[in-house]
C-alpha positions in Angstrom: -3.5 9.4 -27.0 -1.5 10.3 -30.0 -0.1 7.6 -32.2 3.6 6.8 -31.8 6.0 7.7 -34.6 8.0 5.0 -36.3 11.3 5.0 -38.2 10.7 4.4 -41.9 12.0 0.9 -42.6 13.8 1.9 -45.8 15.7 4.8 -44.3 19.5 4.2 -45.0 21.8 4.0 -42.0 23.9 6.8 -43.3 20.9 9.1 -43.1 20.8 8.5 -39.4 24.3 9.7 -38.7 24.4 13.3 -37.6 26.5 15.8 -39.5 25.7 18.8 -37.3 25.8 19.3 -33.6 22.6 20.2 -31.8 22.9 23.6 -30.1 22.9 23.6 -26.3 19.7 24.6 -24.6 19.2 28.0 -23.2 19.2 28.3 -19.4 16.7 30.6 -17.7 17.1 31.2 -14.0 14.4 31.6 -11.5 14.6 35.4 -11.3 14.2 35.7 -15.1 11.2 33.3 -15.1 9.3 35.0 -12.3 9.8 38.5 -13.6 8.5 37.7 -17.1 5.8 35.0 -16.8 2.4 35.7 -15.3 -0.8 33.7 -14.8 -2.7 35.9 -17.3 -0.2 34.8 -19.9 -1.2 31.2 -19.4 -5.0 31.1 -19.3 -5.7 30.9 -23.0 -3.0 28.4 -23.7 -4.0 26.1 -20.8 -7.7 26.4 -21.9 -6.8 25.3 -25.4 -4.7 22.5 -24.0 -7.7 21.2 -21.9 -9.8 21.3 -25.1 -7.2 19.4 -27.0 -6.8 16.8 -24.2 -10.6 16.1 -24.3 -10.3 15.6 -28.1 -7.5 13.1 -27.7 -4.9 15.5 -29.2 -2.5 15.5 -26.3 0.0 12.7 -25.4 0.1 12.7 -21.6 1.9 9.8 -19.8 0.8 9.0 -16.3 2.9 11.0 -13.8 6.0 9.5 -12.2 6.7 9.8 -8.5 10.1 9.4 -6.9 10.1 9.3 -3.1 13.3 10.4 -1.4 13.4 8.7 2.0 15.1 10.4 4.9 18.7 9.4 5.5 21.8 11.1 6.7 22.5 12.3 3.2 19.1 12.8 1.7 15.4 13.8 2.1 12.8 13.5 3.1 11.1 14.7 -0.1 9.2 13.9 -3.2 9.7 14.4 -6.9 6.8 14.5 -9.4 7.6 14.1 -13.1 5.0 15.1 -15.6 5.0 16.1 -19.3 3.1 16.1 -22.5 2.8 17.2 -26.1 -0.2 19.0 -27.6 -0.6 18.0 -31.2 0.5 20.7 -33.7 2.6 22.7 -31.2 6.2 23.5 -31.8 7.4 22.3 -28.4 6.9 19.6 -25.8 7.8 19.7 -22.2 9.0 17.4 -19.3 8.8 18.8 -15.8 10.5 17.8 -12.5 8.7 19.3 -9.5 10.4 18.6 -6.1 8.4 19.1 -3.0 8.3 18.4 0.8 12.0 18.9 1.4 11.1 20.4 4.7 14.6 20.2 6.2 15.5 23.0 3.7 13.7 25.5 6.0 16.4 25.2 8.6 18.9 26.3 6.0 16.8 29.2 4.8 15.8 27.5 1.6 12.3 26.8 0.1 11.1 23.2 0.6 11.7 22.1 -2.9 12.6 23.1 -6.4 12.0 22.2 -10.0 12.8 22.6 -13.7 11.0 22.5 -17.0 12.8 21.0 -20.0 11.3 22.4 -23.2 12.0 20.4 -26.3 11.9 21.2 -30.1 9.0 19.1 -31.4 10.3 19.1 -34.9 13.8 17.7 -34.3 13.9 16.5 -30.7 16.5 19.0 -29.6 16.4 20.6 -26.1 15.5 24.2 -26.4 15.5 25.4 -22.8 16.1 24.3 -19.2 14.0 26.6 -17.1 14.7 26.8 -13.4 11.3 27.6 -12.1 11.2 26.0 -8.6 7.5 25.2 -9.0 6.6 28.7 -10.1 5.4 27.6 -13.6 3.5 24.7 -11.9 1.7 27.2 -9.7 1.0 29.4 -12.7 -0.5 26.7 -14.8 -2.5 25.4 -11.8 -3.8 28.9 -11.3 -4.8 29.1 -15.0 -6.8 25.8 -14.6 -8.6 27.4 -11.6 -9.4 30.5 -13.6 -10.8 28.4 -16.4 -12.9 26.5 -13.9 -14.4 29.8 -12.7 -15.1 30.8 -16.3 -17.0 27.7 -17.2 -18.4 26.3 -13.9 -19.7 29.4 -12.1 -22.3 32.1 -12.8 -21.0 35.5 -14.0 -22.8 36.9 -10.9 -20.8 34.7 -8.6 -18.3 37.3 -7.3 -17.7 36.0 -3.7 -14.6 33.7 -3.8 -13.1 31.9 -0.9 -9.6 30.3 -0.4 -9.0 27.5 2.0 -5.2 27.3 2.2 -3.3 30.5 1.6 0.0 29.5 0.2 1.6 30.0 -3.3 -1.1 28.1 -5.2 -3.9 30.1 -3.5 -2.2 33.3 -4.8 -2.0 31.9 -8.3 -5.7 31.0 -8.1 -6.6 34.5 -6.9 -4.7 36.1 -9.8 -6.3 33.8 -12.4 -9.7 34.5 -10.9 -9.1 38.3 -11.1 -8.2 37.8 -14.8 -11.6 36.1 -15.6 -13.8 37.6 -12.9 -12.4 41.1 -12.1 -13.7 42.9 -9.0 -14.6 39.8 -7.0 -14.7 39.8 -3.2 -12.3 37.4 -1.5 -12.3 35.5 1.8 -9.5 33.4 3.2 -9.1 30.7 5.8 -6.0 28.8 6.9 -4.6 26.9 9.8 -2.1 29.7 10.2 -4.2 32.8 10.9 -1.2 35.2 10.5 -0.5 33.7 7.1 -4.1 34.0 6.0 -4.1 37.7 6.9 -0.8 38.2 5.1 -2.4 36.5 2.0 -5.4 38.9 2.2 -3.2 42.0 2.5 -1.0 41.0 -0.4 -3.9 40.0 -2.7 -5.8 43.2 -1.8 -2.9 45.4 -2.7 -2.0 43.5 -5.9 -5.5 42.8 -7.3 -7.5 45.7 -6.1 -10.1 43.4 -4.6 -11.4 43.3 -1.1 -10.1 40.4 0.9 -11.1 39.3 4.4 -9.6 36.6 6.6 -12.2 34.5 8.4 -12.0 32.2 11.4 -13.3 28.9 10.0 -14.1 27.0 6.8 -17.8 27.2 7.8 -17.6 30.9 7.9 -15.8 31.0 4.6 -18.4 28.8 2.8 -21.2 30.9 4.2 -19.6 33.9 2.6 -18.4 32.6 -0.8 -20.1 30.9 -3.7 -16.8 29.9 -5.2 -14.5 28.0 -2.9 -10.9 27.1 -3.8 -9.2 24.4 -1.7 -5.4 24.0 -1.9 -4.1 22.2 1.2 -1.3 19.6 1.5 -2.8 17.3 4.1 -5.0 14.2 4.1 -7.8 15.6 6.3 -10.9 17.0 4.7 -11.2 20.8 4.9 -15.0 21.4 4.6 -18.3 19.6 4.9 -21.1 19.3 2.3 -23.5 21.0 4.8 -21.4 24.2 4.8 -21.9 24.9 1.1 -24.5 27.3 -0.3 -26.8 26.2 -3.1 -25.1 26.8 -6.4 -21.6 26.7 -4.9 -18.5 25.7 -6.9 -15.6 23.9 -5.1 -12.3 23.9 -7.1 -10.0 21.5 -5.3 -6.3 21.3 -6.2 -4.6 19.9 -3.1 -4.8 16.2 -4.0 -2.1 14.9 -6.2 -1.0 11.8 -4.3 -2.9 8.7 -3.1 -2.4 9.9 0.5 -4.2 13.2 0.1 -7.9 14.1 0.4 -9.5 17.5 0.8 -13.2 16.8 0.2 -15.6 14.4 2.0 -17.0 11.5 0.0 -20.6 12.4 0.5 -19.9 15.8 -1.2 -18.2 14.1 -4.2 -21.1 11.6 -4.5 -23.8 14.3 -4.4 -22.5 16.9 -6.8 -21.8 17.5 -10.5 -18.3 16.2 -10.4 -15.8 17.6 -13.1 -12.1 16.8 -13.2 -9.1 17.5 -15.3 -8.3 13.9 -16.3 -10.4 10.8 -15.2 -7.6 8.3 -15.4 -5.5 10.5 -13.1 -8.0 11.7 -10.5 -9.1 8.0 -10.0 -5.6 7.3 -8.7 -4.4 10.5 -7.1 -7.3 12.9 -6.9 -10.4 13.4 -4.9 -12.2 10.7 -6.9 -9.9 8.1 -5.5 -11.4 8.2 -2.1 -15.0 8.0 -3.4 -14.0 5.0 -5.5 -12.4 3.3 -2.5 -15.5 3.9 -0.4 -17.8 2.5 -3.1 -19.7 5.7 -3.3 -18.8 6.5 -6.9 -17.6 4.8 -10.1 -15.8 6.5 -13.0 -19.1 6.5 -14.8 -20.3 9.0 -12.2 -17.9 11.6 -13.5 -20.0 14.3 -15.2 -17.2 15.6 -17.5 -13.6 16.4 -17.9 -12.9 20.1 -17.9 -11.9 20.0 -21.5 -15.3 18.6 -22.5 -16.9 21.7 -20.9 -14.4 23.9 -22.6 -15.2 22.3 -26.0 -19.0 22.7 -25.4 -19.5 18.9 -25.4 -21.1 19.2 -21.9 -22.6 22.3 -20.3 -20.9 23.7 -17.2 -23.0 25.7 -14.8 -26.7 25.2 -15.4 -28.5 26.2 -12.2 -28.0 26.0 -8.5 -26.4 22.5 -8.5 -23.2 22.0 -6.4 -20.2 21.6 -8.7 -16.8 20.1 -7.7 -13.9 20.5 -10.0 -11.0 18.2 -9.1 -7.6 19.5 -10.5 -4.7 17.2 -10.1 -2.5 18.9 -12.7 -1.9 17.4 -16.1 1.0 17.1 -18.5 -1.2 19.0 -21.0 -1.0 22.1 -18.7 2.8 21.6 -18.4 3.1 21.4 -22.2 1.0 24.6 -22.6 2.9 26.7 -20.0 6.2 25.3 -21.3 5.3 26.7 -24.8 4.2 30.0 -23.3 7.4 30.3 -21.3 9.6 29.5 -24.3 7.9 31.9 -26.6 8.4 34.7 -24.1 11.8 33.9 -22.7 13.4 33.1 -26.0 12.9 36.6 -27.1 14.8 38.2 -24.2 
């Protein structure tokens, strides 16, 4: 973690009194954001942020969670607050991601929203308020998935499966296409119609063949790279389903109530994660720790260590699990990318 700055003791009080007004931040609406920012824009920045995180060059506080209980005037819903600063960058970011407001559906609204607040790292002034409604979160999550494919799979692994076929799955598919073009996709979800729609959309957009399958077992038998991005607390596959040399990239767990992968898989794989201190509390590792099947010492590496070359990624036919809970480093990176692009409009 970066050292905290301190006010010089000899600084006269009159120097602290402002003589100029800070300009108001720019506001970018959802339509502007979604039409100008793409997953491919984010991969290199997020990759660099993971590397900086592993070197201790990112200040990332632990995420804050605000639960909105269901009453006559509110909820139910959740708000996740993350942020960070990558040393040397010109901005830092704080993000509010609001999810699980399922009553919105009855009003024709999405089940949540969100904003990024991008700050000037030189003078502390707000530069932008970006209404992204979780779009940038999905983009930076997808970028992390693409980076995982780049470092944790063989270049010849071109069969890719998606368990869960919502917005994050689409972002993962787009990022995979950026680092592994021409892959063959498979999809499985509890809603078969939604899974088929995902395949049709991704096939048209990415130019890759996609097939909807009838079970997680069928998907794992077809794909060497398996993405899981589901919102529930039930595991979505079994260790016995996986082929030798498979890579599982899990991004559904971001709260202590969630779990996508069985403990016996976690305890018998090369386990990589985005941030040990975070996955131990809200990621897949949490369940393995609670069961006594793993300790934090059993974590093979953080993704940034692999990016930096401190630890090798894919070495042979081992099973690799990459646990992505989403870090403030990624938010800082995509915030910088978004500001650089949107501020020029």
